[in-house]
N, C-alpha and C positions, 0 to 999 in steps of 0.2 A: 483460583483464577485471579488475574490482575486486571483491573479496570482503570483506564486513564481518567483522572479526575476532571480534565478539561474537555472531555468528550461527552456528548449526549449518549446515554446508554439506551440502546435499542436491541435487546437481546434476541438472537435468532434461536428458535426452538423447532425441532428437538436437538439441533446440532450442538448447541452450547452445552447440553447435558450428556449427549451420547458419544461425541467424537473423542478420540484419544487425547490424552495429555501430551504436551510437548515441553521441552526445555528450550526457550527462545534463544537463538544464537545469531539471528540475522533479521534485518529490516529491509523489505523489498517494496519499492514504490512503483505503482502502476497508474496508467490512465485508462479510464473505462470506455473511451471512444463514444461518449454520450455526455451532453451538457446537463447532467442530472444533479439534483441536490442529494445530500446524504440520506434524506428520507426516501427519495425515489429509488436510490440504490438499495436501501434496505428492502423495499417492496419487491424489487426484482429478485434479490437473493431469496426472499421468503416465498414468492409466488411462481417464479418462472424457471428456476434452475436448481440443481443440487449443489452448485458451487457457492462459495462465499469468501469474502475477505474479512480480516479482523476489524478493519476500519473503513469508513467512507468519508470523503471530503467534498464539500460544495465549492463552487467558485468563490464564495465569500470567505473561504478559509476555515469555516466551522467544520468540526469533525464529529462523527458518530462512531460508536463502537458496538459491534454486533456479536462478538465472541471474545471471551477473555483471552489474554495473550498467552496463557499457558494451556490453551486448548487448540487442537489442530484446526486450521482453516484451509480451504482447498483451491487457492488462487495461484499456487506456485509449483505445480507439478511435483517433481521429485524433492523439492525443498519443503513440502508441506509437513512431512514427518519422516525422518530417517530411521533406520533400524536401531540406531543408538538412542532414539528418543528425542534428538534435537530437531528443531524445525524453525521455519521463518514466520515472522510477523508481517502481514501484508496490509497495504492501504490502497484502495481504488479512489482515484481523484477525478473530478469532473473535467471533461475536455471536449473539444469539438469531435465531429464524427470520425475524423481521420487521426485522432490524437497527434495533430501537428502544431497545435498552439502552445505557447509557453504557459507555465503555471502563473497565475496572478500573484501580485505581491502578497495578498492575504494568504493564498495557498502556500507560498514559499515559507512565510512566517509560521504557519500552522505545522508544516512538515518539520521545520527546524525544532520547534518546541516539542513535538512528539518524539523526534529522534533523540533529543537530550533526555527526555523522560525514560525512554526505552533503555538507553545506556545506563542511567542511574538505577533503574528498577531491576533490570535483568543482566546487567554487566555486558551488554553487547559491545564488543571492542570498537574503538574509534579508528577504523580502517575500512577501506573498500574491500569487499569480498574478493580474494585472490583466485579462488576456485568456487565451484558451485556449492561445496560443503563448508567452505571456510567462513568462520564467524565474522560478522561485520555488516556493512551497509551496502545497498545496491539498488538497481532499477531492473525492471522485468527482463529486458533483453540482454542483460549483462552476461548471463551464462545459459547455454542451451538447455541444461537440465532444469531450468526454471520455467520452461514454456514448451508444451507439447507441439511439435511441428514448427517451432520458431515464432518470433513475434517482433514487430517494430516498436512495441510499447516500451516506454511512454512517449516516443517520438524524439526527433533530433533536438528540438528546442529545449525540451525538458531534460534530456541527458546533459546538455551544456549547462543548464541551470544547476543540476545536481553536482556536476564537477566543479563549477566555478563559484557557486554561492551556497547551496544547501548543505552539502557535506562539510565544506570548510567551516561553515557557521555552526554546525552541530559540534564539531571538534572544539572550536574556539569557546563556545558557551559552556560546554561540559568542563572545560579546563579553566573557566573564569577569565578568558582573554577577550579582547575586542574582536568582533566578528567582521568579516569582509563587507565592504559596501555593496548593498543590493542594487542591481541595475533595475530600471523601470521595466514593467511588464504590461500585459494587456489589461483591458477593463475588468473590473470585479465581476460584473454580471453581463453575460452576452445576451443578445436579443433572443426571444423565445424561438425555438426550432422544433418542428416535429421530429421525434426521435425514434428510430427503430431499435431493436435489441442490439446490444454490443456484439461486435463481430466475432469475439472469441468464445461465444457460448458453446458449451460442449453437451453432448447427449448425457443423460443420466447414467448410462452404463459406465461412464468413466469414474464413478464413485469407487468402484472396485479396485482401481489401480491408483487411487489417491491423487488425482490431478490437482 
């Protein structure tokens, strides 16, 4: 298992030890539709559902890792693990309840750094995934096979950031080139909000089909 050295390790059990191995070929970015810290996201995966992502990110940009990147996580439907053993690495990021806000500047920086590490560690190619199984980088709604029943995640504002800033910056830094200028984004920490469970929660029965 590979663990990102810049992340807080918060290992989910029994999933970390019992789920199948994967060969990571994709990195898929999500919004969790809740303004949660990485610690609250861990608690949700641990206590309320049988789903999980590899990573979680707070509004302040800090990241936690819940499962090693060479173990299957269940946030990407058919991209979780394919018949050939390849699979996607996933991150859930704090957002508003409708995942309509942009990533904060700190979140953008954290995603860029993680993307560069995944490229260097696992050889994920520096391109946007052209199909649902094509190696590369993407966001949850990019391909239908990544979301059961479709999804708007991570929202229009964040898709624009992915295209204009995050992915180009991952490529530039991985190649030792200057990164694009990052436009200003929203506040680092939003006001406290009562938060229901994220909208995409699935019944436990979906474990059998590898959601």
